[in-house]
C-alpha positions as CSV (number, residue, x, y, z in Angstrom):
1,M,89.2,21.2,150.5
2,N,89.1,20.2,146.9
3,L,90.0,22.5,143.9
4,L,86.1,23.1,143.3
5,A,85.3,24.1,146.6
6,R,88.2,26.6,146.7
7,I,87.3,28.1,143.8
8,L,83.6,28.6,145.0
9,A,84.7,30.1,147.9
10,L,86.9,32.5,146.2
11,L,84.1,33.4,143.9
12,V,82.0,34.1,146.9
13,A,85.0,36.2,148.3
14,A,85.3,38.0,144.8
15,E,81.6,38.8,144.9
16,H,81.9,40.4,148.4
17,V,84.8,42.6,147.5
18,Y,82.6,43.8,144.3
19,I,79.9,44.5,146.9
20,L,82.5,46.2,149.1
21,V,83.5,48.5,146.2
22,L,79.8,49.2,145.4
23,E,78.8,50.0,148.9
24,M,81.9,51.8,149.8
25,F,82.5,53.9,147.0
26,F,79.8,54.0,144.4
27,W,76.8,54.0,146.7
28,N,75.6,57.1,145.5
29,K,77.0,57.3,142.0
30,P,75.1,55.7,139.0
31,A,76.3,52.3,139.4
32,G,75.2,52.1,143.0
33,L,72.0,53.5,142.4
34,K,71.1,51.0,139.7
35,A,72.6,48.1,141.7
36,F,70.7,48.8,144.6
37,N,67.5,50.4,143.1
38,L,67.9,53.8,145.1
39,T,66.8,57.3,144.7
40,Q,69.6,59.8,144.8
41,E,68.1,61.4,147.9
42,L,68.0,58.1,149.7
43,A,71.5,57.2,148.7
44,D,73.0,60.5,149.8
45,A,71.3,60.4,153.1
46,T,72.7,56.6,153.9
47,T,76.2,56.8,152.3
48,V,77.8,56.6,155.7
49,L,75.7,53.6,156.6
50,A,76.3,51.9,153.4
51,A,80.2,52.5,153.7
52,N,80.0,50.5,157.2
53,Q,77.9,47.9,155.3
54,G,80.7,47.4,152.9
55,L,83.4,47.1,155.3
56,Y,81.7,44.1,156.6
57,N,81.3,42.6,153.2
58,G,85.3,43.0,152.9
59,F,85.9,41.2,156.2
60,L,83.5,38.3,154.8
61,A,85.9,38.3,151.6
62,A,88.8,38.4,153.9
63,G,88.0,35.6,155.9
64,L,87.0,33.5,152.9
65,V,90.2,34.3,151.3
66,W,92.3,33.6,154.6
67,G,90.8,30.2,154.8
68,V,91.2,29.1,151.4
69,F,94.9,30.1,151.0
70,S,95.6,28.8,154.6
71,R,93.7,25.7,153.7
72,Q,91.8,26.0,156.8
73,R,88.3,24.0,156.1
74,P,86.7,25.3,159.3
75,V,87.6,28.8,158.8
76,V,86.0,28.8,155.1
77,I,82.9,26.9,156.7
78,F,82.4,29.8,159.4
79,F,82.8,32.6,156.7
80,L,80.3,30.6,154.2
81,G,77.7,30.3,157.0
82,C,78.1,33.9,157.7
83,V,77.6,35.0,154.2
84,I,74.5,32.5,154.0
85,V,73.1,34.0,157.3
86,A,73.5,37.5,156.1
87,G,71.8,36.7,152.8
88,V,69.0,35.3,154.4
89,F,68.8,38.3,156.9
90,G,69.1,40.7,154.1
91,A,66.4,38.9,152.0
92,A,64.1,39.0,155.0
93,T,64.7,42.7,155.9
94,A,65.6,44.3,152.5
95,T,64.8,42.6,149.3
96,P,64.6,38.8,148.4
97,K,67.0,39.3,145.5
98,I,69.6,39.0,148.0
99,L,68.7,35.4,148.8
100,L,69.6,34.3,145.1
101,V,72.6,36.9,144.7
102,Q,74.3,36.3,148.2
103,A,72.9,33.6,150.3
104,L,72.5,30.7,147.2
105,P,76.4,31.5,145.9
106,G,77.4,30.9,149.6
107,L,75.3,27.9,150.1
108,I,76.6,26.2,146.9
109,A,80.2,27.0,148.0
110,L,79.3,25.6,151.5
111,A,78.0,22.2,149.9
112,A,81.3,22.0,148.0
113,V,83.3,22.3,150.7
114,L,81.2,19.7,152.7
115,L,80.6,17.4,150.3
116,G,84.4,17.5,148.9
117,R,87.1,15.4,149.7
118,R,89.5,16.5,152.4
119,Q,92.6,17.5,151.4
120,A,96.0,18.9,153.4
């Protein structure tokens, strides 16, 4: 993977760490309410579900970091594919905004990985 591909994959990982923090720790706080356009009642009722969701975002981030730093291109491709699928599913089932916020950055990073030069 070239440097650009690694940087883009790490930016996607950083985004998912940010989502993890929002979902696990700030879901029913002002930052989470604003980010996810929630009412306090809905956020309070779904806090445990959001924490679980956040944990999965952390797994996506961890996989990307692992793939980039171990220089295992197939691992990065797999986890970027998971990010894209999660973004498309989220856009179809929750809000179309997720397509731009999650799937598009994953797709751009994946394109960079697939189009970039292979390096050991």
